[in-house]
C-alpha positions, 0 to 999 in steps of 0.5 A, a space after each residue: 800717157 801713164 804720168 798724165 793719168 796719174 796726175 788727173 787722178 790725183 787732182 781728181 782725188 782732192 777736188 774730190 775730197 774738198 767738194 765732198 767736205 763743202 757739200 757736207 758741211 752745207 748741206 740744208 737738214 730738208 731737201 726743200 731748202 737746197 740752195 744753188 750753191 748746194 747743187 752746184 756743189 753736188 754736180 761738182 761731186 758728181 763730175 770729179 767722180 765721173 773724172 777719177 773713174 776714168 783716169 784711174 782706169 787708165 792708169 792701170 790699163 796702161 801699167 798692165 799694158 806696158 807689163 805684158 810688153 
């Protein structure tokens, strides 16, 4: 379980970095100029955040739970 959570964390972290860079590079100067592409990138960015946090928590929790056993 820890290996799966760690791999998901690594993949989601890489996706977070790539999507974040794309979001910054393609972001318009004003909110009125937002395109569908930018909206999709922002949603993907938030999805990666919500994947990173639970997978990190699972990875850390399983490490501590195994150490106490």
